[in-house]
N, CA, C and O atoms as a GROMACS GRO file, in nm:
protein
  628
    1MET      N    1   3.121 -10.060   6.144
    1MET     CA    2   3.150  -9.967   6.018
    1MET      C    3   3.247 -10.048   5.918
    1MET      O    4   3.346 -10.115   5.948
    2ARG      N    5   3.200 -10.025   5.812
    2ARG     CA    6   3.302 -10.085   5.704
    2ARG      C    7   3.333  -9.972   5.605
    2ARG      O    8   3.243  -9.903   5.558
    3LEU      N    9   3.467  -9.953   5.574
    3LEU     CA   10   3.490  -9.844   5.469
    3LEU      C   11   3.479  -9.905   5.335
    3LEU      O   12   3.522 -10.018   5.315
    4THR      N   13   3.426  -9.837   5.244
    4THR     CA   14   3.444  -9.874   5.105
    4THR      C   15   3.556  -9.896   5.029
    4THR      O   16   3.658  -9.842   5.073
    5THR      N   17   3.569  -9.962   4.927
    5THR     CA   18   3.709 -10.007   4.862
    5THR      C   19   3.772  -9.872   4.810
    5THR      O   20   3.894  -9.864   4.811
    6LYS      N   21   3.698  -9.768   4.763
    6LYS     CA   22   3.753  -9.648   4.716
    6LYS      C   23   3.802  -9.570   4.822
    6LYS      O   24   3.884  -9.485   4.789
    7THR      N   25   3.767  -9.580   4.955
    7THR     CA   26   3.816  -9.485   5.058
    7THR      C   27   3.972  -9.568   5.096
    7THR      O   28   4.077  -9.510   5.122
    8ASN      N   29   3.952  -9.693   5.091
    8ASN     CA   30   4.079  -9.782   5.125
    8ASN      C   31   4.159  -9.753   5.023
    8ASN      O   32   4.272  -9.729   5.065
    9LEU      N   33   4.148  -9.741   4.878
    9LEU     CA   34   4.247  -9.732   4.790
    9LEU      C   35   4.292  -9.577   4.790
    9LEU      O   36   4.406  -9.554   4.752
   10ALA      N   37   4.203  -9.460   4.834
   10ALA     CA   38   4.244  -9.332   4.849
   10ALA      C   39   4.359  -9.322   4.958
   10ALA      O   40   4.466  -9.262   4.943
   11ALA      N   41   4.315  -9.396   5.075
   11ALA     CA   42   4.440  -9.391   5.166
   11ALA      C   43   4.567  -9.438   5.120
   11ALA      O   44   4.672  -9.377   5.139
   12ARG      N   45   4.556  -9.550   5.059
   12ARG     CA   46   4.675  -9.616   4.996
   12ARG      C   47   4.762  -9.514   4.904
   12ARG      O   48   4.883  -9.497   4.914
   13VAL      N   49   4.669  -9.445   4.809
   13VAL     CA   50   4.717  -9.364   4.716
   13VAL      C   51   4.808  -9.256   4.782
   13VAL      O   52   4.930  -9.242   4.768
   14LEU      N   53   4.720  -9.180   4.858
   14LEU     CA   54   4.793  -9.090   4.967
   14LEU      C   55   4.905  -9.128   5.026
   14LEU      O   56   5.000  -9.050   5.029
   15MET      N   57   4.914  -9.242   5.077
   15MET     CA   58   5.026  -9.295   5.158
   15MET      C   59   5.147  -9.326   5.076
   15MET      O   60   5.261  -9.302   5.115
   16ALA      N   61   5.119  -9.379   4.961
   16ALA     CA   62   5.229  -9.405   4.870
   16ALA      C   63   5.288  -9.277   4.797
   16ALA      O   64   5.401  -9.284   4.748
   17CYS      N   65   5.209  -9.152   4.788
   17CYS     CA   66   5.255  -9.029   4.726
   17CYS      C   67   5.348  -8.960   4.838
   17CYS      O   68   5.448  -8.893   4.811
   18ALA      N   69   5.298  -8.986   4.971
   18ALA     CA   70   5.373  -8.936   5.084
   18ALA      C   71   5.504  -9.010   5.114
   18ALA      O   72   5.608  -8.955   5.149
   19ILE      N   73   5.487  -9.125   5.098
   19ILE     CA   74   5.627  -9.188   5.125
   19ILE      C   75   5.726  -9.155   5.021
   19ILE      O   76   5.846  -9.153   5.052
   20ASN      N   77   5.685  -9.124   4.887
   20ASN     CA   78   5.769  -9.078   4.795
   20ASN      C   79   5.747  -8.938   4.756
   20ASN      O   80   5.720  -8.896   4.643
   21ASP      N   81   5.760  -8.878   4.855
   21ASP     CA   82   5.745  -8.719   4.871
   21ASP      C   83   5.839  -8.666   4.766
   21ASP      O   84   5.955  -8.708   4.760
   22GLY      N   85   5.794  -8.576   4.686
   22GLY     CA   86   5.884  -8.500   4.583
   22GLY      C   87   5.901  -8.572   4.450
   22GLY      O   88   5.952  -8.516   4.353
   23ARG      N   89   5.860  -8.686   4.449
   23ARG     CA   90   5.848  -8.758   4.327
   23ARG      C   91   5.716  -8.771   4.268
   23ARG      O   92   5.617  -8.779   4.340
   24THR      N   93   5.707  -8.775   4.126
   24THR     CA   94   5.606  -8.794   4.058
   24THR      C   95   5.587  -8.959   4.016
   24THR      O   96   5.659  -9.024   3.941
   25LEU      N   97   5.469  -9.005   4.088
   25LEU     CA   98   5.452  -9.142   4.046
   25LEU      C   99   5.354  -9.187   3.952
   25LEU      O  100   5.244  -9.132   3.945
   26ARG      N  101   5.387  -9.288   3.878
   26ARG     CA  102   5.274  -9.338   3.796
   26ARG      C  103   5.167  -9.424   3.862
   26ARG      O  104   5.192  -9.493   3.960
   27SER      N  105   5.041  -9.417   3.800
   27SER     CA  106   4.936  -9.474   3.878
   27SER      C  107   4.967  -9.640   3.863
   27SER      O  108   4.940  -9.712   3.960
   28VAL      N  109   5.011  -9.686   3.766
   28VAL     CA  110   5.073  -9.820   3.757
   28VAL      C  111   5.160  -9.849   3.842
   28VAL      O  112   5.158  -9.970   3.866
   29GLU      N  113   5.242  -9.789   3.902
   29GLU     CA  114   5.352  -9.782   4.023
   29GLU      C  115   5.276  -9.823   4.158
   29GLU      O  116   5.296  -9.916   4.236
   30ILE      N  117   5.186  -9.724   4.156
   30ILE     CA  118   5.106  -9.744   4.293
   30ILE      C  119   5.033  -9.842   4.304
   30ILE      O  120   5.029  -9.903   4.411
   31ALA      N  121   4.953  -9.882   4.187
   31ALA     CA  122   4.876 -10.008   4.195
   31ALA      C  123   4.961 -10.124   4.214
   31ALA      O  124   4.923 -10.220   4.281
   32ASP      N  125   5.071 -10.119   4.158
   32ASP     CA  126   5.162 -10.257   4.185
   32ASP      C  127   5.190 -10.260   4.337
   32ASP      O  128   5.179 -10.366   4.399
   33ALA      N  129   5.228 -10.139   4.400
   33ALA     CA  130   5.278 -10.132   4.536
   33ALA      C  131   5.182 -10.163   4.628
   33ALA      O  132   5.211 -10.221   4.732
   34CYS      N  133   5.046 -10.124   4.595
   34CYS     CA  134   4.932 -10.140   4.662
   34CYS      C  135   4.830 -10.254   4.657
   34CYS      O  136   4.726 -10.270   4.720
   35ASN      N  137   4.898 -10.337   4.553
   35ASN     CA  138   4.802 -10.468   4.520
   35ASN      C  139   4.661 -10.417   4.490
   35ASN      O  140   4.564 -10.463   4.550
   36ALA      N  141   4.651 -10.328   4.401
   36ALA     CA  142   4.521 -10.257   4.362
   36ALA      C  143   4.487 -10.298   4.197
   36ALA      O  144   4.573 -10.331   4.116
   37SER      N  145   4.356 -10.288   4.172
   37SER     CA  146   4.325 -10.274   4.014
   37SER      C  147   4.356 -10.168   3.976
   37SER      O  148   4.322 -10.072   4.046
   38LEU      N  149   4.431 -10.140   3.851
   38LEU     CA  150   4.477 -10.012   3.802
   38LEU      C  151   4.353  -9.920   3.768
   38LEU      O  152   4.349  -9.798   3.788
   39ASN      N  153   4.230 -10.014   3.701
   39ASN     CA  154   4.119  -9.929   3.678
   39ASN      C  155   4.044  -9.875   3.803
   39ASN      O  156   3.980  -9.771   3.788
   40HIS      N  157   4.046  -9.926   3.910
   40HIS     CA  158   3.977  -9.881   4.029
   40HIS      C  159   4.064  -9.769   4.096
   40HIS      O  160   4.014  -9.673   4.155
   41LEU      N  161   4.205  -9.791   4.081
   41LEU     CA  162   4.300  -9.692   4.125
   41LEU      C  163   4.260  -9.563   4.049
   41LEU      O  164   4.229  -9.459   4.109
   42LEU      N  165   4.263  -9.575   3.911
   42LEU     CA  166   4.240  -9.447   3.833
   42LEU      C  167   4.108  -9.355   3.883
   42LEU      O  168   4.109  -9.233   3.898
   43LEU      N  169   4.016  -9.429   3.900
   43LEU     CA  170   3.890  -9.353   3.950
   43LEU      C  171   3.898  -9.297   4.071
   43LEU      O  172   3.828  -9.200   4.103
   44VAL      N  173   3.990  -9.357   4.156
   44VAL     CA  174   4.014  -9.293   4.279
   44VAL      C  175   4.130  -9.172   4.282
   44VAL      O  176   4.130  -9.087   4.372
   45VAL      N  177   4.207  -9.172   4.198
   45VAL     CA  178   4.301  -9.077   4.163
   45VAL      C  179   4.220  -8.962   4.106
   45VAL      O  180   4.236  -8.846   4.145
   46GLY      N  181   4.138  -8.996   4.017
   46GLY     CA  182   4.059  -8.875   3.948
   46GLY      C  183   3.966  -8.793   4.068
   46GLY      O  184   3.938  -8.673   4.059
   47ALA      N  185   3.924  -8.882   4.182
   47ALA     CA  186   3.834  -8.794   4.273
   47ALA      C  187   3.951  -8.726   4.374
   47ALA      O  188   3.925  -8.623   4.436
   48LEU      N  189   4.052  -8.778   4.382
   48LEU     CA  190   4.148  -8.740   4.469
   48LEU      C  191   4.214  -8.593   4.409
   48LEU      O  192   4.247  -8.499   4.482
   49GLN      N  193   4.224  -8.595   4.268
   49GLN     CA  194   4.254  -8.475   4.220
   49GLN      C  195   4.165  -8.380   4.206
   49GLN      O  196   4.202  -8.263   4.216
   50ALA      N  197   4.034  -8.409   4.183
   50ALA     CA  198   3.921  -8.314   4.189
   50ALA      C  199   3.895  -8.245   4.327
   50ALA      O  200   3.840  -8.135   4.331
   51HIS      N  201   3.931  -8.306   4.429
   51HIS     CA  202   3.922  -8.251   4.546
   51HIS      C  203   4.062  -8.196   4.620
   51HIS      O  204   4.075  -8.175   4.740
   52GLY      N  205   4.142  -8.182   4.538
   52GLY     CA  206   4.263  -8.116   4.570
   52GLY      C  207   4.380  -8.196   4.654
   52GLY      O  208   4.478  -8.147   4.710
   53PHE      N  209   4.345  -8.319   4.647
   53PHE     CA  210   4.469  -8.404   4.741
   53PHE      C  211   4.584  -8.420   4.638
   53PHE      O  212   4.700  -8.402   4.674
   54VAL      N  213   4.556  -8.449   4.524
   54VAL     CA  214   4.691  -8.483   4.444
   54VAL      C  215   4.658  -8.404   4.322
   54VAL      O  216   4.548  -8.364   4.283
   55GLU      N  217   4.785  -8.390   4.265
   55GLU     CA  218   4.786  -8.319   4.126
   55GLU      C  219   4.845  -8.421   4.020
   55GLU      O  220   4.934  -8.502   4.046
   56THR      N  221   4.793  -8.409   3.917
   56THR     CA  222   4.819  -8.516   3.789
   56THR      C  223   4.889  -8.436   3.703
   56THR      O  224   4.865  -8.315   3.694
   57ILE      N  225   4.982  -8.496   3.633
   57ILE     CA  226   5.091  -8.451   3.520
   57ILE      C  227   5.068  -8.532   3.401
   57ILE      O  228   5.094  -8.652   3.411
   58ARG      N  229   5.022  -8.484   3.286
   58ARG     CA  230   5.007  -8.565   3.166
   58ARG      C  231   5.148  -8.573   3.102
   58ARG      O  232   5.245  -8.505   3.134
   59GLY      N  233   5.143  -8.654   3.021
   59GLY     CA  234   5.264  -8.678   2.922
   59GLY      C  235   5.346  -8.787   2.959
   59GLY      O  236   5.316  -8.860   3.054
   60ARG      N  237   5.451  -8.804   2.887
   60ARG     CA  238   5.565  -8.926   2.887
   60ARG      C  239   5.609  -8.930   3.029
   60ARG      O  240   5.608  -9.041   3.082
   61ASN      N  241   5.648  -8.825   3.103
   61ASN     CA  242   5.692  -8.840   3.219
   61ASN      C  243   5.593  -8.788   3.334
   61ASN      O  244   5.633  -8.742   3.441
   62GLY      N  245   5.464  -8.800   3.298
   62GLY     CA  246   5.361  -8.765   3.386
   62GLY      C  247   5.344  -8.876   3.494
   62GLY      O  248   5.407  -8.981   3.505
   63GLY      N  249   5.244  -8.826   3.570
   63GLY     CA  250   5.195  -8.915   3.702
   63GLY      C  251   5.125  -8.835   3.799
   63GLY      O  252   5.048  -8.744   3.766
   64LEU      N  253   5.149  -8.864   3.905
   64LEU     CA  254   5.082  -8.783   4.011
   64LEU      C  255   5.163  -8.762   4.149
   64LEU      O  256   5.257  -8.831   4.190
   65ARG      N  257   5.110  -8.657   4.208
   65ARG     CA  258   5.206  -8.619   4.332
   65ARG      C  259   5.115  -8.545   4.423
   65ARG      O  260   5.014  -8.490   4.380
   66LEU      N  261   5.148  -8.544   4.547
   66LEU     CA  262   5.065  -8.474   4.652
   66LEU      C  263   5.041  -8.323   4.606
   66LEU      O  264   5.130  -8.260   4.550
   67ALA      N  265   4.936  -8.279   4.628
   67ALA     CA  266   4.899  -8.132   4.601
   67ALA      C  267   4.926  -8.053   4.727
   67ALA      O  268   4.959  -7.935   4.713
   68ARG      N  269   4.917  -8.099   4.840
   68ARG     CA  270   4.945  -8.030   4.980
   68ARG      C  271   5.049  -8.103   5.048
   68ARG      O  272   5.089  -8.206   4.994
   69ALA      N  273   5.095  -8.071   5.150
   69ALA     CA  274   5.192  -8.124   5.233
   69ALA      C  275   5.115  -8.219   5.308
   69ALA      O  276   4.999  -8.198   5.345
   70PRO      N  277   5.189  -8.337   5.333
   70PRO     CA  278   5.126  -8.433   5.407
   70PRO      C  279   5.034  -8.387   5.553
   70PRO      O  280   4.924  -8.424   5.594
   71ALA      N  281   5.133  -8.292   5.608
   71ALA     CA  282   5.055  -8.267   5.723
   71ALA      C  283   4.925  -8.157   5.723
   71ALA      O  284   4.869  -8.112   5.823
   72LYS      N  285   4.898  -8.132   5.599
   72LYS     CA  286   4.792  -8.049   5.558
   72LYS      C  287   4.654  -8.132   5.489
   72LYS      O  288   4.550  -8.082   5.445
   73ILE      N  289   4.690  -8.262   5.497
   73ILE     CA  290   4.593  -8.360   5.467
   73ILE      C  291   4.522  -8.432   5.582
   73ILE      O  292   4.588  -8.511   5.650
   74SER      N  293   4.402  -8.414   5.606
   74SER     CA  294   4.328  -8.478   5.708
   74SER      C  295   4.273  -8.609   5.668
   74SER      O  296   4.192  -8.610   5.574
   75ILE      N  297   4.302  -8.710   5.721
   75ILE     CA  298   4.236  -8.846   5.690
   75ILE      C  299   4.061  -8.837   5.708
   75ILE      O  300   3.983  -8.908   5.644
   76GLY      N  301   4.027  -8.750   5.794
   76GLY     CA  302   3.888  -8.733   5.815
   76GLY      C  303   3.822  -8.671   5.694
   76GLY      O  304   3.719  -8.720   5.647
   77GLU      N  305   3.873  -8.575   5.648
   77GLU     CA  306   3.850  -8.513   5.511
   77GLU      C  307   3.834  -8.596   5.396
   77GLU      O  308   3.735  -8.585   5.323
   78VAL      N  309   3.936  -8.689   5.372
   78VAL     CA  310   3.948  -8.776   5.283
   78VAL      C  311   3.824  -8.866   5.294
   78VAL      O  312   3.736  -8.878   5.209
   79PHE      N  313   3.832  -8.919   5.399
   79PHE     CA  314   3.730  -9.013   5.428
   79PHE      C  315   3.579  -8.973   5.406
   79PHE      O  316   3.487  -9.046   5.370
   80ARG      N  317   3.579  -8.839   5.437
   80ARG     CA  318   3.422  -8.795   5.411
   80ARG      C  319   3.390  -8.788   5.253
   80ARG      O  320   3.281  -8.816   5.203
   81VAL      N  321   3.502  -8.748   5.187
   81VAL     CA  322   3.489  -8.738   5.044
   81VAL      C  323   3.445  -8.882   4.985
   81VAL      O  324   3.354  -8.890   4.902
   82PHE      N  325   3.494  -8.963   5.018
   82PHE     CA  326   3.470  -9.096   4.973
   82PHE      C  327   3.362  -9.178   5.022
   82PHE      O  328   3.320  -9.277   4.960
   83GLU      N  329   3.312  -9.133   5.146
   83GLU     CA  330   3.210  -9.214   5.202
   83GLU      C  331   3.066  -9.120   5.232
   83GLU      O  332   2.970  -9.150   5.303
   84ALA      N  333   3.086  -9.006   5.157
   84ALA     CA  334   2.952  -8.925   5.173
   84ALA      C  335   2.843  -8.988   5.100
   84ALA      O  336   2.734  -8.991   5.157
   85GLY      N  337   2.852  -9.042   4.974
   85GLY     CA  338   2.749  -9.091   4.922
   85GLY      C  339   2.698  -9.240   4.969
   85GLY      O  340   2.604  -9.293   4.912
   86VAL      N  341   2.763  -9.299   5.070
   86VAL     CA  342   2.711  -9.402   5.110
   86VAL      C  343   2.664  -9.386   5.252
   86VAL      O  344   2.731  -9.347   5.347
   87PRO      N  345   2.518  -9.426   5.251
   87PRO     CA  346   2.434  -9.422   5.384
   87PRO      C  347   2.481  -9.533   5.490
   87PRO      O  348   2.504  -9.651   5.464
   88PHE      N  349   2.489  -9.475   5.610
   88PHE     CA  350   2.560  -9.580   5.711
   88PHE      C  351   2.448  -9.689   5.735
   88PHE      O  352   2.476  -9.808   5.753
   89ALA      N  353   2.317  -9.640   5.734
   89ALA     CA  354   2.211  -9.753   5.735
   89ALA      C  355   2.092  -9.720   5.656
   89ALA      O  356   2.074  -9.605   5.613
   90GLU      N  357   2.021  -9.802   5.638
   90GLU     CA  358   1.884  -9.801   5.551
   90GLU      C  359   1.809  -9.660   5.580
   90GLU      O  360   1.758  -9.593   5.491
   91CYS      N  361   1.810  -9.628   5.704
   91CYS     CA  362   1.723  -9.528   5.744
   91CYS      C  363   1.789  -9.363   5.738
   91CYS      O  364   1.740  -9.256   5.773
   92PHE      N  365   1.922  -9.396   5.676
   92PHE     CA  366   1.991  -9.262   5.663
   92PHE      C  367   1.955  -9.207   5.534
   92PHE      O  368   1.973  -9.087   5.515
   93SER      N  369   1.894  -9.300   5.419
   93SER     CA  370   1.867  -9.261   5.294
   93SER      C  371   1.709  -9.239   5.276
   93SER      O  372   1.628  -9.332   5.276
   94PRO      N  373   1.678  -9.116   5.264
   94PRO     CA  374   1.533  -9.092   5.246
   94PRO      C  375   1.458  -9.140   5.113
   94PRO      O  376   1.336  -9.148   5.101
   95ASP      N  377   1.547  -9.167   5.021
   95ASP     CA  378   1.510  -9.213   4.888
   95ASP      C  379   1.488  -9.359   4.888
   95ASP      O  380   1.393  -9.398   4.820
   96THR      N  381   1.557  -9.450   4.953
   96THR     CA  382   1.528  -9.590   4.966
   96THR      C  383   1.508  -9.644   5.103
   96THR      O  384   1.528  -9.762   5.132
   97ASN      N  385   1.466  -9.546   5.190
   97ASN     CA  386   1.426  -9.630   5.316
   97ASN      C  387   1.299  -9.690   5.325
   97ASN      O  388   1.201  -9.629   5.284
   98THR      N  389   1.290  -9.804   5.375
   98THR     CA  390   1.169  -9.888   5.381
   98THR      C  391   1.139  -9.924   5.512
   98THR      O  392   1.036  -9.989   5.531
   99CYS      N  393   1.221  -9.888   5.623
   99CYS     CA  394   1.214  -9.939   5.747
   99CYS      C  395   1.079  -9.861   5.808
   99CYS      O  396   1.052  -9.742   5.794
  100PRO      N  397   1.006  -9.954   5.876
  100PRO     CA  398   0.873  -9.922   5.927
  100PRO      C  399   0.876  -9.850   6.054
  100PRO      O  400   0.777  -9.796   6.103
  101LEU      N  401   1.016  -9.851   6.117
  101LEU     CA  402   1.034  -9.776   6.248
  101LEU      C  403   1.078  -9.642   6.240
  101LEU      O  404   1.088  -9.580   6.346
  102THR      N  405   1.104  -9.589   6.137
  102THR     CA  406   1.178  -9.481   6.108
  102THR      C  407   1.084  -9.354   6.192
  102THR      O  408   1.146  -9.286   6.273
  103ALA      N  409   0.985  -9.335   6.177
  103ALA     CA  410   0.904  -9.223   6.263
  103ALA      C  411   0.921  -9.234   6.408
  103ALA      O  412   0.912  -9.131   6.476
  104SER      N  413   0.949  -9.366   6.474
  104SER     CA  414   0.933  -9.364   6.614
  104SER      C  415   1.095  -9.407   6.660
  104SER      O  416   1.122  -9.400   6.780
  105CYS      N  417   1.169  -9.437   6.592
  105CYS     CA  418   1.282  -9.506   6.627
  105CYS      C  419   1.390  -9.410   6.670
  105CYS      O  420   1.410  -9.317   6.592
  106ARG      N  421   1.468  -9.415   6.782
  106ARG     CA  422   1.564  -9.322   6.839
  106ARG      C  423   1.716  -9.357   6.807
  106ARG      O  424   1.804  -9.276   6.837
  107LEU      N  425   1.739  -9.451   6.759
  107LEU     CA  426   1.846  -9.528   6.697
  107LEU      C  427   1.923  -9.452   6.619
  107LEU      O  428   2.040  -9.433   6.653
  108LYS      N  429   1.875  -9.398   6.506
  108LYS     CA  430   1.937  -9.312   6.414
  108LYS      C  431   2.014  -9.192   6.482
  108LYS      O  432   2.132  -9.172   6.454
  109SER      N  433   1.950  -9.120   6.567
  109SER     CA  434   2.031  -8.978   6.629
  109SER      C  435   2.150  -9.056   6.716
  109SER      O  436   2.252  -8.996   6.749
  110PHE      N  437   2.132  -9.168   6.744
  110PHE     CA  438   2.252  -9.217   6.852
  110PHE      C  439   2.371  -9.261   6.734
  110PHE      O  440   2.488  -9.227   6.752
  111VAL      N  441   2.341  -9.320   6.643
  111VAL     CA  442   2.430  -9.375   6.528
  111VAL      C  443   2.473  -9.260   6.456
  111VAL      O  444   2.594  -9.264   6.436
  112SER      N  445   2.412  -9.150   6.406
  112SER     CA  446   2.458  -9.031   6.361
  112SER      C  447   2.554  -8.950   6.476
  112SER      O  448   2.646  -8.880   6.435
  113ARG      N  449   2.534  -8.962   6.594
  113ARG     CA  450   2.633  -8.901   6.678
  113ARG      C  451   2.769  -8.990   6.664
  113ARG      O  452   2.878  -8.934   6.646
  114ALA      N  453   2.757  -9.111   6.671
  114ALA     CA  454   2.871  -9.207   6.660
  114ALA      C  455   2.935  -9.177   6.539
  114ALA      O  456   3.058  -9.174   6.538
  115VAL      N  457   2.873  -9.154   6.442
  115VAL     CA  458   2.930  -9.157   6.306
  115VAL      C  459   3.019  -9.017   6.295
  115VAL      O  460   3.125  -9.008   6.234
  116GLU      N  461   2.959  -8.920   6.359
  116GLU     CA  462   3.026  -8.785   6.360
  116GLU      C  463   3.150  -8.799   6.461
  116GLU      O  464   3.249  -8.732   6.431
  117ALA      N  465   3.159  -8.869   6.565
  117ALA     CA  466   3.246  -8.896   6.681
  117ALA      C  467   3.377  -8.949   6.579
  117ALA      O  468   3.485  -8.892   6.568
  118PHE      N  469   3.337  -9.062   6.516
  118PHE     CA  470   3.429  -9.143   6.418
  118PHE      C  471   3.499  -9.042   6.315
  118PHE      O  472   3.617  -9.058   6.284
  119TYR      N  473   3.443  -8.966   6.277
  119TYR     CA  474   3.500  -8.865   6.156
  119TYR      C  475   3.573  -8.751   6.238
  119TYR      O  476   3.677  -8.704   6.192
  120HIS      N  477   3.524  -8.706   6.352
  120HIS     CA  478   3.602  -8.607   6.440
  120HIS      C  479   3.743  -8.672   6.472
  120HIS      O  480   3.840  -8.600   6.448
  121GLU      N  481   3.767  -8.796   6.521
  121GLU     CA  482   3.869  -8.866   6.562
  121GLU      C  483   3.961  -8.863   6.442
  121GLU      O  484   4.079  -8.840   6.467
  122LEU      N  485   3.929  -8.882   6.318
  122LEU     CA  486   4.015  -8.883   6.197
  122LEU      C  487   4.034  -8.762   6.145
  122LEU      O  488   4.104  -8.756   6.044
  123ASP      N  489   3.981  -8.644   6.198
  123ASP     CA  490   3.985  -8.518   6.140
  123ASP      C  491   4.114  -8.486   6.221
  123ASP      O  492   4.181  -8.396   6.170
  124MET      N  493   4.157  -8.533   6.321
  124MET     CA  494   4.277  -8.491   6.409
  124MET      C  495   4.410  -8.586   6.358
  124MET      O  496   4.522  -8.590   6.408
  125VAL      N  497   4.362  -8.654   6.249
  125VAL     CA  498   4.487  -8.746   6.211
  125VAL      C  499   4.532  -8.705   6.079
  125VAL      O  500   4.448  -8.719   5.991
  126THR      N  501   4.649  -8.657   6.044
  126THR     CA  502   4.696  -8.621   5.898
  126THR      C  503   4.770  -8.741   5.828
  126THR      O  504   4.802  -8.843   5.889
  127LEU      N  505   4.794  -8.720   5.706
  127LEU     CA  506   4.874  -8.825   5.613
  127LEU      C  507   4.996  -8.820   5.683
  127LEU      O  508   5.048  -8.930   5.707
  128HIS      N  509   5.056  -8.717   5.724
  128HIS     CA  510   5.193  -8.694   5.786
  128HIS      C  511   5.198  -8.813   5.909
  128HIS      O  512   5.282  -8.903   5.912
  129ASP      N  513   5.089  -8.794   6.007
  129ASP     CA  514   5.079  -8.904   6.119
  129ASP      C  515   5.106  -9.023   6.067
  129ASP      O  516   5.204  -9.081   6.113
  130LEU      N  517   5.026  -9.088   5.961
  130LEU     CA  518   5.043  -9.220   5.918
  130LEU      C  519   5.172  -9.240   5.854
  130LEU      O  520   5.208  -9.358   5.860
  131THR      N  521   5.245  -9.168   5.799
  131THR     CA  522   5.357  -9.201   5.705
  131THR      C  523   5.508  -9.189   5.767
  131THR      O  524   5.600  -9.270   5.752
  132LYS      N  525   5.510  -9.053   5.850
  132LYS     CA  526   5.639  -9.005   5.888
  132LYS      C  527   5.704  -9.119   6.001
  132LYS      O  528   5.649  -9.152   6.106
  133GLY      N  529   5.816  -9.161   5.957
  133GLY     CA  530   5.889  -9.270   6.052
  133GLY      C  531   5.824  -9.372   6.068
  133GLY      O  532   5.832  -9.428   6.177
  134ASN      N  533   5.738  -9.426   5.962
  134ASN     CA  534   5.694  -9.549   5.950
  134ASN      C  535   5.770  -9.647   5.868
  134ASN      O  536   5.734  -9.662   5.751
  135CYS      N  537   5.861  -9.711   5.911
  135CYS     CA  538   5.958  -9.785   5.837
  135CYS      C  539   5.905  -9.891   5.742
  135CYS      O  540   5.953  -9.913   5.631
  136GLY      N  541   5.805  -9.954   5.795
  136GLY     CA  542   5.740 -10.065   5.743
  136GLY      C  543   5.664 -10.020   5.633
  136GLY      O  544   5.671 -10.081   5.526
  137LEU      N  545   5.586  -9.913   5.648
  137LEU     CA  546   5.526  -9.860   5.528
  137LEU      C  547   5.600  -9.825   5.416
  137LEU      O  548   5.563  -9.848   5.301
  138ASP      N  549   5.728  -9.758   5.453
  138ASP     CA  550   5.836  -9.709   5.379
  138ASP      C  551   5.870  -9.814   5.299
  138ASP      O  552   5.854  -9.794   5.179
  139GLU      N  553   5.921  -9.943   5.338
  139GLU     CA  554   5.953 -10.045   5.276
  139GLU      C  555   5.850 -10.091   5.197
  139GLU      O  556   5.885 -10.136   5.087
  140LEU      N  557   5.725 -10.092   5.226
  140LEU     CA  558   5.612 -10.145   5.118
  140LEU      C  559   5.591 -10.047   5.011
  140LEU      O  560   5.567 -10.084   4.897
  141LEU      N  561   5.597  -9.939   5.039
  141LEU     CA  562   5.527  -9.839   4.938
  141LEU      C  563   5.651  -9.745   4.861
  141LEU      O  564   5.624  -9.672   4.766
  142PHE      N  565   5.764  -9.756   4.908
  142PHE     CA  566   5.871  -9.686   4.843
  142PHE      C  567   5.890  -9.732   4.692
  142PHE      O  568   5.926  -9.847   4.665
  143VAL      N  569   5.865  -9.638   4.596
  143VAL     CA  570   5.883  -9.696   4.481
  143VAL      C  571   6.041  -9.649   4.417
  143VAL      O  572   6.085  -9.534   4.412
  144ARG      N  573   6.103  -9.762   4.376
  144ARG     CA  574   6.249  -9.750   4.318
  144ARG      C  575   6.225  -9.683   4.194
  144ARG      O  576   6.121  -9.700   4.131
  145ASP      N  577   6.332  -9.596   4.150
  145ASP     CA  578   6.353  -9.528   4.038
  145ASP      C  579   6.406  -9.637   3.951
  145ASP      O  580   6.507  -9.696   3.987
  146SER      N  581   6.337  -9.675   3.818
  146SER     CA  582   6.374  -9.797   3.750
  146SER      C  583   6.492  -9.752   3.667
  146SER      O  584   6.541  -9.841   3.597
  147LEU      N  585   6.554  -9.618   3.660
  147LEU     CA  586   6.661  -9.578   3.591
  147LEU      C  587   6.773  -9.599   3.697
  147LEU      O  588   6.876  -9.657   3.661
  148SER      N  589   6.761  -9.561   3.807
  148SER     CA  590   6.851  -9.579   3.908
  148SER      C  591   6.887  -9.736   3.927
  148SER      O  592   7.003  -9.777   3.924
  149ASP      N  593   6.774  -9.818   3.947
  149ASP     CA  594   6.797  -9.966   3.926
  149ASP      C  595   6.880 -10.004   3.835
  149ASP      O  596   6.977 -10.076   3.860
  150ALA      N  597   6.847  -9.954   3.698
  150ALA     CA  598   6.918 -10.010   3.601
  150ALA      C  599   7.064  -9.979   3.602
  150ALA      O  600   7.142 -10.061   3.553
  151TYR      N  601   7.113  -9.854   3.659
  151TYR     CA  602   7.248  -9.808   3.668
  151TYR      C  603   7.308  -9.910   3.780
  151TYR      O  604   7.416  -9.963   3.751
  152ALA      N  605   7.247  -9.942   3.907
  152ALA     CA  606   7.302 -10.022   3.994
  152ALA      C  607   7.319 -10.156   3.938
  152ALA      O  608   7.416 -10.222   3.975
  153LYS      N  609   7.237 -10.204   3.856
  153LYS     CA  610   7.258 -10.352   3.807
  153LYS      C  611   7.369 -10.330   3.715
  153LYS      O  612   7.457 -10.415   3.722
  154ALA      N  613   7.386 -10.242   3.637
  154ALA     CA  614   7.506 -10.236   3.540
  154ALA      C  615   7.620 -10.226   3.619
  154ALA      O  616   7.712 -10.296   3.577
  155ALA      N  617   7.650 -10.153   3.734
  155ALA     CA  618   7.757 -10.135   3.814
  155ALA      C  619   7.800 -10.258   3.875
  155ALA      O  620   7.918 -10.276   3.902
  156LEU      N  621   7.694 -10.358   3.902
  156LEU     CA  622   7.738 -10.476   3.977
  156LEU      C  623   7.804 -10.587   3.878
  156LEU      O  624   7.873 -10.681   3.917
  157ARG      N  625   7.773 -10.560   3.747
  157ARG     CA  626   7.847 -10.651   3.637
  157ARG      C  627   7.984 -10.636   3.625
  157ARG      O  628   8.046 -10.703   3.543
   0.00000   0.00000   0.00000
């Protein structure tokens, strides 16, 4: 199984927001921290906002932040949102299936159960589980306040 780029970016955005809890982040800050294309990230942010994972604030001091506590965001729920339109195998899509074995093949039912087991495991993982006490992630995704950085540099002079 391979996750789509959008699912991967969604997880990165949510983790960045959780690490910077209580702050409003700009999409460009998250894109820089996550080594992601801003255009792709903006599409993902739109979907995260539409599904109630983040809230966006317009304007000069705008950006995004979590709409729910990290402990209330299930990773399985996030993955389902972004993977829902992607069939696991050709036979999972009635519109594009050309497999001649479909009528007699039993593999689809076993794969369906395996995919559900995968999501079931992720349903038990929250954003809090991924970020709380994760010093390495904190170091990578914590966005320093540019104003505070400017004051600190000025104080050193």
